[in-house]
KEKE-3310 file (N, C-alpha, C; in steps of 0.2 Angstrom, whole numbers, plus 5000, padded with zeros to 4 digits):
npx = (5492:5503:5518:5532:5544:5561:5572:5585:5587:5582:5582:5593:5586:5573:5575:5578:5567:5557:5562:5563:5549:5545:5553:5549:5535:5537:5543:5533:5523:5530:5531:5518:5516:5520:5514:5499:5497:5495:5503:5515:5518:5521:5532:5541:5542:5548:5560:5566:5566:5575:5589:5601:5599:5596:5609:5617:5611:5613:5627:5629:5624:5633:5643:5635:5630:5627:5638:5631:5621:5629:5635:5623:5621:5632:5631:5619:5624:5635:5629:5624:5618:5602:5598:5605:5607:5598:5597:5607:5623:5632:5638:5630:5618:5621:5624:5612:5604:5610:5606:5592:5591:5596:5585:5574:5579:5579:5565:5560:5565:5558:5563:5558:5560:5573:5576:5569:5576:5588:5583:5579:5591:5601:5609:5603:5590:5594:5599:5588:5577:5581:5583:5574:5581:5588:5586:5574:5565:5553:5555:5548:5548)
npy = (5504:5515:5512:5521:5520:5525:5532:5532:5523:5511:5494:5484:5474:5479:5491:5485:5477:5486:5494:5485:5483:5496:5498:5488:5492:5504:5499:5491:5501:5508:5498:5496:5507:5503:5491:5482:5469:5455:5444:5448:5459:5454:5446:5455:5463:5454:5452:5465:5466:5456:5450:5451:5462:5472:5473:5477:5489:5497:5497:5506:5518:5521:5531:5542:5543:5550:5553:5549:5541:5531:5525:5519:5510:5502:5497:5488:5480:5474:5466:5450:5437:5430:5419:5408:5414:5408:5409:5418:5426:5427:5440:5447:5446:5452:5465:5469:5469:5480:5490:5490:5494:5507:5512:5510:5518:5531:5532:5531:5543:5552:5556:5556:5562:5562:5549:5546:5554:5546:5534:5539:5543:5543:5532:5523:5521:5516:5504:5498:5500:5497:5503:5498:5486:5493:5485:5479:5489:5495:5503:5515:5515)
npz = (5682:5673:5666:5660:5648:5648:5636:5639:5650:5646:5643:5633:5627:5628:5620:5607:5605:5604:5594:5583:5580:5577:5565:5557:5555:5548:5536:5531:5528:5518:5508:5505:5497:5485:5481:5482:5483:5493:5495:5488:5495:5508:5506:5502:5513:5522:5517:5519:5533:5537:5546:5539:5530:5539:5545:5535:5532:5544:5544:5533:5540:5550:5547:5549:5561:5577:5591:5603:5597:5591:5603:5608:5598:5599:5611:5609:5599:5606:5615:5622:5612:5614:5609:5597:5580:5566:5553:5549:5551:5567:5568:5559:5566:5578:5573:5568:5579:5585:5576:5578:5591:5590:5583:5592:5602:5597:5594:5607:5612:5606:5593:5580:5568:5566:5564:5552:5544:5543:5538:5526:5519:5504:5502:5511:5505:5492:5496:5502:5493:5478:5462:5448:5436:5421:5409:5412:5410:5399:5383:5373:5356)
capx = (5497:5507:5526:5535:5551:5565:5577:5592:5587:5579:5587:5595:5580:5567:5576:5578:5561:5553:5565:5561:5542:5545:5556:5544:5530:5540:5544:5526:5520:5534:5530:5511:5516:5522:5510:5493:5496:5497:5509:5521:5520:5523:5539:5546:5544:5552:5567:5568:5567:5579:5596:5607:5597:5597:5616:5619:5608:5617:5634:5628:5622:5638:5646:5630:5627:5630:5641:5626:5618:5635:5635:5617:5622:5638:5627:5615:5629:5639:5625:5625:5612:5598:5598:5610:5603:5597:5598:5612:5629:5632:5640:5624:5613:5622:5623:5604:5602:5612:5601:5585:5592:5596:5578:5570:5581:5576:5558:5558:5568:5554:5567:5556:5562:5580:5575:5567:5582:5593:5580:5579:5598:5601:5612:5598:5585:5597:5599:5581:5573:5585:5579:5573:5587:5586:5584:5567:5560:5551:5556:5544:5552)
capy = (5509:5515:5512:5524:5518:5530:5530:5531:5518:5505:5488:5482:5470:5484:5495:5481:5474:5491:5496:5480:5485:5503:5497:5484:5496:5509:5495:5489:5507:5509:5493:5497:5512:5500:5485:5480:5462:5453:5439:5452:5464:5450:5444:5461:5466:5449:5454:5471:5466:5451:5452:5453:5468:5477:5474:5481:5496:5500:5499:5513:5523:5522:5538:5547:5542:5555:5549:5546:5535:5526:5522:5515:5505:5498:5493:5483:5475:5470:5462:5443:5435:5426:5412:5408:5415:5402:5410:5424:5425:5430:5447:5450:5446:5458:5472:5470:5471:5487:5494:5490:5498:5514:5514:5510:5523:5537:5532:5533:5550:5557:5559:5553:5566:5560:5542:5547:5557:5541:5530:5542:5544:5540:5525:5518:5520:5512:5497:5495:5500:5498:5504:5492:5487:5496:5480:5477:5494:5495:5509:5516:5517)
capz = (5683:5667:5666:5655:5646:5646:5631:5642:5655:5644:5642:5626:5625:5627:5614:5601:5604:5601:5587:5578:5579:5573:5559:5553:5553:5543:5530:5529:5525:5512:5504:5503:5492:5478:5480:5486:5483:5500:5494:5486:5501:5513:5504:5502:5520:5525:5514:5522:5540:5539:5549:5534:5527:5544:5546:5529:5533:5550:5541:5529:5544:5554:5547:5550:5568:5582:5597:5607:5593:5591:5609:5608:5593:5602:5617:5606:5595:5610:5620:5620:5609:5618:5605:5591:5574:5562:5545:5549:5556:5574:5567:5556:5571:5583:5570:5567:5586:5586:5572:5582:5597:5588:5581:5598:5606:5593:5595:5614:5613:5602:5588:5574:5562:5565:5562:5545:5540:5542:5533:5519:5516:5498:5503:5514:5500:5487:5498:5503:5487:5472:5456:5443:5431:5415:5404:5413:5408:5391:5380:5367:5350)
cpx = (5502:5514:5528:5542:5555:5570:5583:5593:5584:5584:5588:5589:5574:5568:5576:5571:5556:5556:5563:5554:5542:5548:5552:5538:5531:5540:5537:5523:5524:5532:5523:5511:5517:5517:5504:5492:5499:5503:5516:5523:5523:5531:5543:5547:5549:5559:5570:5570:5572:5586:5601:5605:5598:5605:5619:5617:5612:5624:5634:5627:5628:5641:5642:5628:5631:5634:5636:5623:5623:5635:5629:5618:5627:5635:5623:5620:5633:5635:5625:5618:5608:5598:5602:5605:5603:5599:5603:5618:5628:5633:5633:5619:5614:5622:5616:5602:5604:5608:5595:5586:5592:5589:5574:5572:5578:5569:5556:5561:5564:5558:5565:5559:5570:5580:5573:5572:5587:5590:5579:5586:5598:5604:5607:5593:5588:5598:5592:5576:5577:5580:5579:5579:5584:5583:5577:5562:5559:5552:5552:5548:5548)
cpy = (5509:5516:5515:5522:5525:5528:5528:5526:5512:5500:5487:5478:5475:5488:5491:5479:5480:5494:5491:5482:5491:5502:5493:5488:5501:5505:5493:5495:5509:5504:5494:5503:5509:5494:5484:5473:5459:5448:5443:5456:5460:5448:5449:5463:5461:5451:5460:5471:5460:5454:5455:5460:5474:5478:5478:5488:5500:5502:5505:5519:5525:5529:5543:5548:5547:5550:5546:5540:5529:5522:5517:5509:5500:5493:5487:5478:5471:5466:5454:5441:5430:5419:5413:5410:5409:5403:5416:5422:5429:5438:5450:5451:5452:5465:5474:5472:5478:5492:5495:5494:5505:5516:5515:5516:5530:5537:5534:5540:5555:5560:5556:5556:5563:5553:5542:5549:5551:5536:5533:5544:5540:5533:5520:5517:5516:5505:5494:5495:5502:5499:5498:5492:5489:5492:5478:5483:5494:5502:5510:5518:5522)
cpz = (5677:5669:5660:5654:5645:5641:5634:5647:5652:5642:5635:5623:5623:5620:5607:5600:5601:5594:5582:5576:5575:5566:5554:5551:5548:5536:5527:5525:5519:5507:5501:5498:5485:5477:5485:5486:5489:5500:5493:5492:5506:5512:5504:5509:5524:5523:5518:5529:5542:5542:5544:5531:5533:5546:5541:5530:5539:5548:5537:5534:5548:5554:5548:5557:5573:5587:5601:5604:5592:5597:5610:5604:5596:5607:5614:5603:5600:5615:5617:5617:5613:5615:5599:5585:5570:5555:5544:5553:5562:5573:5564:5562:5576:5580:5569:5574:5587:5583:5576:5588:5596:5587:5587:5602:5603:5594:5602:5616:5609:5596:5581:5567:5560:5562:5554:5541:5539:5537:5526:5516:5509:5498:5506:5508:5494:5489:5499:5497:5481:5466:5451:5438:5424:5409:5405:5411:5400:5389:5374:5362:5346)
residu = (MET:ALA:HIS:HIS:LEU:SER:ALA:ASP:SER:ALA:SER:VAL:PHE:ALA:LEU:SER:PHE:LEU:GLY:ASP:SER:VAL:TYR:GLU:THR:TRP:CYS:ARG:ALA:GLN:VAL:LEU:GLN:SER:THR:GLN:ASN:PRO:ALA:GLN:ALA:SER:ARG:ARG:VAL:VAL:GLN:LEU:VAL:ARG:CYS:GLN:THR:GLN:ALA:GLN:LEU:VAL:ALA:LEU:TRP:LEU:PRO:HIS:LEU:SER:PRO:GLU:GLU:LEU:SER:VAL:PHE:ARG:ARG:GLY:LYS:ASN:SER:ARG:PRO:THR:SER:PRO:PRO:ARG:HIS:ALA:THR:VAL:ARG:GLU:TYR:ARG:TRP:ALA:THR:GLY:LEU:GLU:CYS:VAL:ILE:GLY:TRP:LEU:HIS:LEU:SER:ASP:GLN:THR:SER:ARG:LEU:LEU:CYS:LEU:LEU:GLU:LEU:PRO:GLU:SER:GLN:SER:LEU:LEU:PHE:PRO:ALA:ALA:PRO:ALA:SER:SER:LEU:SER:VAL:ALA:SER)
# end
């Protein structure tokens, strides 16, 4: 028997669990556009999905979130962590959980285009995929 999750009745765990998967899949697809080297791709995805990066990303999204999305974010952010984070602060962990909840909620609400809009914001792209420093570019004389 199939059980269908509803975006509005899903638990924080369900939203963050699903949001984590959706976000990591998007990151993997983006990284594959720039490298086919397995070690480089894996390292880059780990950087993108870590709590600290997710917390920074959602901070950039806050001014762009709708009232309903903000409510979902707060619900995730204010949930009690099941285990203390090992490599992040409690604040970073909670904000990352809020981000994952928003992503999970948008996914369950069939709002993929809205999610892509947030991920493609210039500030999101600058954080996730910063341009190479000018000094590392070779200039033909």
